[in-house]
Biopython code that builds the backbone (N, CA, C, O; Angstrom):
import numpy as np
from Bio.PDB.StructureBuilder import StructureBuilder

atoms = [
    (1, "UNK", "N", (-19.210, 30.667, -2.484)),
    (1, "UNK", "CA", (-19.517, 30.392, -1.242)),
    (1, "UNK", "C", (-18.246, 29.974, -0.561)),
    (1, "UNK", "O", (-17.558, 29.098, -1.086)),
    (2, "UNK", "N", (-17.896, 30.512, 0.521)),
    (2, "UNK", "CA", (-16.507, 30.512, 1.082)),
    (2, "UNK", "C", (-16.595, 29.304, 2.069)),
    (2, "UNK", "O", (-17.618, 29.049, 2.704)),
    (3, "UNK", "N", (-15.271, 28.474, 2.155)),
    (3, "UNK", "CA", (-15.019, 27.347, 2.860)),
    (3, "UNK", "C", (-14.313, 27.909, 3.990)),
    (3, "UNK", "O", (-13.457, 28.790, 3.912)),
    (4, "UNK", "N", (-14.848, 27.172, 5.368)),
    (4, "UNK", "CA", (-14.481, 27.623, 6.445)),
    (4, "UNK", "C", (-13.170, 26.737, 6.396)),
    (4, "UNK", "O", (-13.061, 25.789, 5.619)),
    (5, "UNK", "N", (-12.002, 27.190, 7.451)),
    (5, "UNK", "CA", (-10.910, 26.310, 7.737)),
    (5, "UNK", "C", (-11.048, 24.934, 8.110)),
    (5, "UNK", "O", (-10.334, 24.028, 7.681)),
    (6, "UNK", "N", (-12.146, 24.789, 9.058)),
    (6, "UNK", "CA", (-12.382, 23.664, 9.424)),
    (6, "UNK", "C", (-12.735, 22.394, 8.288)),
    (6, "UNK", "O", (-12.333, 21.235, 8.185)),
    (7, "UNK", "N", (-13.634, 23.185, 7.552)),
    (7, "UNK", "CA", (-13.838, 22.134, 6.390)),
    (7, "UNK", "C", (-12.607, 21.789, 5.321)),
    (7, "UNK", "O", (-12.454, 20.741, 4.694)),
    (8, "UNK", "N", (-11.801, 22.950, 5.300)),
    (8, "UNK", "CA", (-10.568, 22.863, 4.377)),
    (8, "UNK", "C", (-9.821, 21.820, 4.927)),
    (8, "UNK", "O", (-9.418, 20.985, 4.118)),
    (9, "UNK", "N", (-9.510, 21.648, 6.215)),
    (9, "UNK", "CA", (-8.570, 20.969, 6.763)),
    (9, "UNK", "C", (-9.502, 19.435, 6.746)),
    (9, "UNK", "O", (-8.785, 18.457, 6.537)),
    (10, "UNK", "N", (-10.813, 19.168, 6.917)),
    (10, "UNK", "CA", (-11.132, 18.230, 6.660)),
    (10, "UNK", "C", (-11.030, 17.459, 5.315)),
    (10, "UNK", "O", (-10.918, 16.234, 5.262)),
    (11, "UNK", "N", (-11.075, 18.228, 4.297)),
    (11, "UNK", "CA", (-11.023, 17.783, 2.801)),
    (11, "UNK", "C", (-9.642, 17.506, 2.774)),
    (11, "UNK", "O", (-9.431, 16.389, 2.302)),
    (12, "UNK", "N", (-8.707, 18.063, 3.079)),
    (12, "UNK", "CA", (-7.428, 17.703, 2.845)),
    (12, "UNK", "C", (-6.673, 16.425, 3.412)),
    (12, "UNK", "O", (-5.742, 15.737, 2.993)),
    (13, "UNK", "N", (-7.565, 16.402, 4.675)),
    (13, "UNK", "CA", (-7.298, 14.832, 5.636)),
    (13, "UNK", "C", (-7.851, 13.585, 4.522)),
    (13, "UNK", "O", (-7.241, 12.540, 4.293)),
    (14, "UNK", "N", (-9.026, 13.957, 3.975)),
    (14, "UNK", "CA", (-9.801, 13.211, 3.113)),
    (14, "UNK", "C", (-9.133, 12.755, 1.801)),
    (14, "UNK", "O", (-9.252, 11.622, 1.335)),
    (15, "UNK", "N", (-8.472, 13.683, 1.296)),
    (15, "UNK", "CA", (-7.251, 13.618, -0.057)),
    (15, "UNK", "C", (-6.188, 12.768, 0.386)),
    (15, "UNK", "O", (-5.811, 11.727, -0.151)),
    (16, "UNK", "N", (-5.738, 13.320, 1.433)),
    (16, "UNK", "CA", (-4.466, 12.622, 1.879)),
    (16, "UNK", "C", (-4.704, 10.803, 2.196)),
    (16, "UNK", "O", (-3.882, 9.909, 2.001)),
    (17, "UNK", "N", (-5.859, 10.709, 2.639)),
    (17, "UNK", "CA", (-6.011, 9.344, 3.129)),
    (17, "UNK", "C", (-6.583, 8.656, 1.881)),
    (17, "UNK", "O", (-6.628, 7.426, 1.902)),
    (18, "UNK", "N", (-6.981, 9.244, 0.904)),
    (18, "UNK", "CA", (-7.501, 8.595, -0.275)),
    (18, "UNK", "C", (-6.090, 8.241, -0.980)),
    (18, "UNK", "O", (-5.958, 7.097, -1.415)),
    (19, "UNK", "N", (-5.085, 9.112, -1.108)),
    (19, "UNK", "CA", (-3.654, 9.041, -1.703)),
    (19, "UNK", "C", (-3.002, 7.644, -1.131)),
    (19, "UNK", "O", (-2.643, 6.654, -1.768)),
    (20, "UNK", "N", (-2.966, 7.908, 0.351)),
    (20, "UNK", "CA", (-2.158, 6.876, 1.006)),
    (20, "UNK", "C", (-3.119, 5.251, 0.701)),
    (20, "UNK", "O", (-2.543, 4.182, 0.499)),
    (21, "UNK", "N", (-4.475, 5.398, 0.730)),
    (21, "UNK", "CA", (-4.952, 3.982, 0.410)),
    (21, "UNK", "C", (-4.457, 3.542, -1.167)),
    (21, "UNK", "O", (-3.901, 2.479, -1.441)),
    (22, "UNK", "N", (-4.761, 4.506, -2.025)),
    (22, "UNK", "CA", (-3.823, 4.017, -3.363)),
    (22, "UNK", "C", (-2.664, 3.663, -3.248)),
    (22, "UNK", "O", (-2.368, 2.606, -3.804)),
    (23, "UNK", "N", (-1.882, 4.205, -2.697)),
    (23, "UNK", "CA", (-0.447, 3.865, -2.486)),
    (23, "UNK", "C", (-0.289, 2.507, -2.141)),
    (23, "UNK", "O", (0.445, 1.702, -2.714)),
    (24, "UNK", "N", (-1.011, 2.303, -1.181)),
    (24, "UNK", "CA", (-1.134, 0.807, -0.216)),
    (24, "UNK", "C", (-1.573, -0.310, -1.435)),
    (24, "UNK", "O", (-1.022, -1.401, -1.585)),
    (25, "UNK", "N", (-2.712, 0.229, -2.283)),
    (25, "UNK", "CA", (-2.964, -0.809, -2.937)),
    (25, "UNK", "C", (-2.493, -1.014, -4.338)),
    (25, "UNK", "O", (-2.810, -1.937, -5.088)),
    (26, "UNK", "N", (-1.564, 0.140, -4.615)),
    (26, "UNK", "CA", (-0.607, -0.446, -5.671)),
    (26, "UNK", "C", (0.526, -1.348, -5.008)),
    (26, "UNK", "O", (0.891, -2.417, -5.496)),
    (27, "UNK", "N", (0.958, -0.884, -4.030)),
    (27, "UNK", "CA", (2.095, -1.814, -3.530)),
    (27, "UNK", "C", (1.728, -3.301, -3.471)),
    (27, "UNK", "O", (2.470, -4.174, -3.920)),
    (28, "UNK", "N", (0.597, -3.532, -2.918)),
    (28, "UNK", "CA", (-0.170, -4.748, -2.746)),
    (28, "UNK", "C", (-0.102, -5.531, -4.048)),
    (28, "UNK", "O", (0.277, -6.702, -4.029)),
    (29, "UNK", "N", (-0.442, -4.949, -5.138)),
    (29, "UNK", "CA", (-0.832, -5.093, -6.404)),
    (29, "UNK", "C", (0.718, -5.506, -7.058)),
    (29, "UNK", "O", (0.781, -6.434, -7.864)),
    (30, "UNK", "N", (1.798, -4.846, -6.704)),
    (30, "UNK", "CA", (3.013, -4.925, -7.098)),
    (30, "UNK", "C", (3.706, -6.203, -6.523)),
    (30, "UNK", "O", (4.429, -6.953, -7.179)),
    (31, "UNK", "N", (3.325, -6.369, -4.974)),
    (31, "UNK", "CA", (3.810, -7.544, -4.431)),
    (31, "UNK", "C", (3.075, -8.824, -4.991)),
    (31, "UNK", "O", (3.745, -9.831, -5.219)),
    (32, "UNK", "N", (1.743, -8.812, -5.214)),
    (32, "UNK", "CA", (1.074, -9.945, -5.629)),
    (32, "UNK", "C", (1.777, -10.359, -7.117)),
    (32, "UNK", "O", (2.240, -11.473, -7.361)),
    (33, "UNK", "N", (1.759, -9.541, -7.784)),
    (33, "UNK", "CA", (2.425, -9.906, -9.093)),
    (33, "UNK", "C", (3.751, -10.530, -9.074)),
    (33, "UNK", "O", (3.966, -11.593, -9.656)),
    (34, "UNK", "N", (4.711, -9.843, -8.369)),
    (34, "UNK", "CA", (5.978, -10.256, -7.761)),
    (34, "UNK", "C", (6.008, -11.959, -7.268)),
    (34, "UNK", "O", (6.756, -12.863, -7.640)),
    (35, "UNK", "N", (5.001, -11.963, -6.396)),
    (35, "UNK", "CA", (4.860, -13.455, -6.022)),
    (35, "UNK", "C", (4.264, -14.242, -6.936)),
    (35, "UNK", "O", (4.422, -15.451, -6.761)),
    (36, "UNK", "N", (3.656, -13.917, -7.816)),
    (36, "UNK", "CA", (2.849, -14.734, -8.651)),
    (36, "UNK", "C", (4.034, -15.276, -10.030)),
    (36, "UNK", "O", (4.099, -16.300, -10.710)),
    (37, "UNK", "N", (4.716, -14.209, -9.985)),
    (37, "UNK", "CA", (5.975, -14.381, -11.117)),
    (37, "UNK", "C", (7.069, -15.306, -10.604)),
    (37, "UNK", "O", (7.819, -15.926, -11.358)),
    (38, "UNK", "N", (7.114, -15.361, -9.309)),
    (38, "UNK", "CA", (8.196, -15.913, -8.546)),
    (38, "UNK", "C", (7.551, -17.498, -8.675)),
    (38, "UNK", "O", (8.160, -18.408, -9.238)),
    (39, "UNK", "N", (6.539, -17.613, -8.201)),
    (39, "UNK", "CA", (5.870, -18.958, -8.019)),
    (39, "UNK", "C", (5.879, -19.447, -9.471)),
    (39, "UNK", "O", (6.205, -20.628, -9.585)),
    (40, "UNK", "N", (5.612, -18.844, -10.525)),
    (40, "UNK", "CA", (5.296, -19.439, -11.959)),
    (40, "UNK", "C", (6.816, -19.731, -12.479)),
    (40, "UNK", "O", (6.956, -20.462, -13.459)),
    (41, "UNK", "N", (7.784, -19.250, -11.927)),
    (41, "UNK", "CA", (9.339, -19.638, -12.346)),
    (41, "UNK", "C", (9.535, -20.757, -11.698)),
    (41, "UNK", "O", (10.181, -21.616, -12.297)),
    (42, "UNK", "N", (9.145, -21.001, -10.597)),
    (42, "UNK", "CA", (9.341, -22.261, -9.640)),
    (42, "UNK", "C", (10.703, -21.959, -9.042)),
    (42, "UNK", "O", (11.564, -22.835, -8.963)),
    (43, "UNK", "N", (10.923, -20.532, -8.559)),
    (43, "UNK", "CA", (12.279, -20.133, -7.852)),
    (43, "UNK", "C", (11.836, -20.441, -6.362)),
    (43, "UNK", "O", (12.643, -20.855, -5.529)),
    (44, "UNK", "N", (10.653, -20.239, -6.113)),
    (44, "UNK", "CA", (10.494, -20.332, -4.469)),
    (44, "UNK", "C", (9.275, -21.507, -4.409)),
    (44, "UNK", "O", (8.273, -21.520, -5.123)),
    (45, "UNK", "N", (9.579, -22.343, -3.518)),
    (45, "UNK", "CA", (8.493, -23.362, -3.356)),
    (45, "UNK", "C", (6.904, -22.853, -2.744)),
    (45, "UNK", "O", (6.817, -21.737, -2.231)),
    (46, "UNK", "N", (5.967, -23.540, -2.819)),
    (46, "UNK", "CA", (4.598, -23.009, -2.540)),
    (46, "UNK", "C", (4.501, -22.680, -1.190)),
    (46, "UNK", "O", (3.732, -21.782, -0.846)),
    (47, "UNK", "N", (5.259, -23.357, -0.285)),
    (47, "UNK", "CA", (5.173, -23.073, 1.258)),
    (47, "UNK", "C", (5.875, -21.625, 1.829)),
    (47, "UNK", "O", (5.880, -21.294, 3.015)),
    (48, "UNK", "N", (6.335, -21.014, 0.953)),
    (48, "UNK", "CA", (7.090, -19.923, 1.223)),
    (48, "UNK", "C", (6.377, -18.490, 0.855)),
    (48, "UNK", "O", (6.945, -17.407, 1.001)),
    (49, "UNK", "N", (5.209, -18.636, 0.416)),
    (49, "UNK", "CA", (4.420, -17.719, -0.078)),
    (49, "UNK", "C", (4.060, -16.459, 1.108)),
    (49, "UNK", "O", (3.772, -15.317, 0.750)),
    (50, "UNK", "N", (4.124, -16.834, 2.403)),
    (50, "UNK", "CA", (4.157, -15.860, 3.521)),
    (50, "UNK", "C", (4.866, -14.915, 3.533)),
    (50, "UNK", "O", (4.509, -13.743, 3.648)),
    (51, "UNK", "N", (6.511, -15.537, 3.354)),
    (51, "UNK", "CA", (7.600, -14.873, 3.508)),
    (51, "UNK", "C", (7.995, -14.009, 2.306)),
    (51, "UNK", "O", (8.998, -13.295, 2.305)),
    (52, "UNK", "N", (7.046, -14.132, 1.171)),
    (52, "UNK", "CA", (7.403, -13.120, 0.258)),
    (52, "UNK", "C", (6.436, -12.093, 0.766)),
    (52, "UNK", "O", (6.990, -11.009, 0.949)),
    (53, "UNK", "N", (5.353, -12.107, 1.006)),
    (53, "UNK", "CA", (4.499, -11.083, 1.396)),
    (53, "UNK", "C", (4.620, -10.381, 2.474)),
    (53, "UNK", "O", (4.004, -9.363, 2.792)),
    (54, "UNK", "N", (5.513, -11.003, 3.089)),
    (54, "UNK", "CA", (6.069, -10.181, 4.346)),
    (54, "UNK", "C", (6.964, -9.109, 4.207)),
    (54, "UNK", "O", (6.856, -8.035, 4.798)),
    (55, "UNK", "N", (8.141, -9.520, 3.154)),
    (55, "UNK", "CA", (8.825, -8.832, 2.601)),
    (55, "UNK", "C", (8.388, -7.487, 1.768)),
    (55, "UNK", "O", (8.848, -6.353, 1.895)),
    (56, "UNK", "N", (7.551, -7.866, 1.044)),
    (56, "UNK", "CA", (7.276, -6.943, 0.112)),
    (56, "UNK", "C", (5.925, -6.033, 0.349)),
    (56, "UNK", "O", (5.354, -5.319, -0.474)),
    (57, "UNK", "N", (5.703, -6.194, 1.263)),
    (57, "UNK", "CA", (4.648, -5.201, 2.334)),
    (57, "UNK", "C", (5.360, -3.933, 2.472)),
    (57, "UNK", "O", (6.568, -3.919, 2.710)),
    (58, "UNK", "N", (4.672, -2.869, 2.333)),
    (58, "UNK", "CA", (5.068, -1.548, 2.918)),
    (58, "UNK", "C", (5.330, -1.466, 4.522)),
    (58, "UNK", "O", (4.703, -2.189, 5.295)),
    (59, "UNK", "N", (6.058, -0.767, 4.850)),
    (59, "UNK", "CA", (6.418, -0.647, 6.204)),
    (59, "UNK", "C", (5.336, 0.319, 7.113)),
    (59, "UNK", "O", (4.938, 1.291, 6.471)),
    (60, "UNK", "N", (4.968, 0.245, 8.058)),
    (60, "UNK", "CA", (3.970, 1.255, 8.413)),
    (60, "UNK", "C", (4.993, 2.208, 9.591)),
    (60, "UNK", "O", (4.426, 2.918, 10.421)),
    (61, "UNK", "N", (6.238, 2.134, 9.549)),
    (61, "UNK", "CA", (7.251, 2.841, 10.633)),
    (61, "UNK", "C", (7.474, 4.310, 9.828)),
    (61, "UNK", "O", (8.294, 5.112, 10.276)),
    (62, "UNK", "N", (6.817, 4.563, 8.802)),
    (62, "UNK", "CA", (7.232, 5.546, 8.268)),
    (62, "UNK", "C", (6.320, 6.798, 8.900)),
    (62, "UNK", "O", (5.098, 6.656, 8.942)),
    (63, "UNK", "N", (6.989, 8.129, 9.431)),
    (63, "UNK", "CA", (6.647, 9.233, 10.113)),
    (63, "UNK", "C", (5.128, 9.539, 9.498)),
    (63, "UNK", "O", (4.919, 9.229, 8.325)),
    (64, "UNK", "N", (4.138, 10.107, 10.239)),
    (64, "UNK", "CA", (2.769, 10.808, 9.682)),
    (64, "UNK", "C", (2.622, 11.908, 10.323)),
    (64, "UNK", "O", (2.928, 12.055, 11.507)),
    (65, "UNK", "N", (2.138, 12.776, 9.589)),
    (65, "UNK", "CA", (1.942, 14.080, 9.890)),
    (65, "UNK", "C", (0.634, 14.328, 10.039)),
    (65, "UNK", "O", (0.249, 15.464, 10.317)),
]
sb = StructureBuilder()
sb.init_structure("model")
sb.init_model(0)
sb.init_chain("A")
sb.init_seg("    ")
for serial, (resi, resn, name, xyz) in enumerate(atoms, 1):
    if name == "N":
        sb.init_residue(resn, " ", resi, " ")
    sb.init_atom(name, np.array(xyz, "f"), 0.0, 1.0, " ", f" {name:<3s}", serial, name[0])
structure = sb.get_structure()
């Protein structure tokens, strides 16, 4: 059964969105690990947790096609 170009584009867009979501999830996981390690080491006071996540979060300024 042949796939129409529209269905193909829709599937490609879905796969791209899935990859981006997995990448964001991985970045968040890394940031959370880093934050826990820093807090466990005692190098950063507990009140500075928000500044760690804001620095470690991926930027949304990357151009999207």
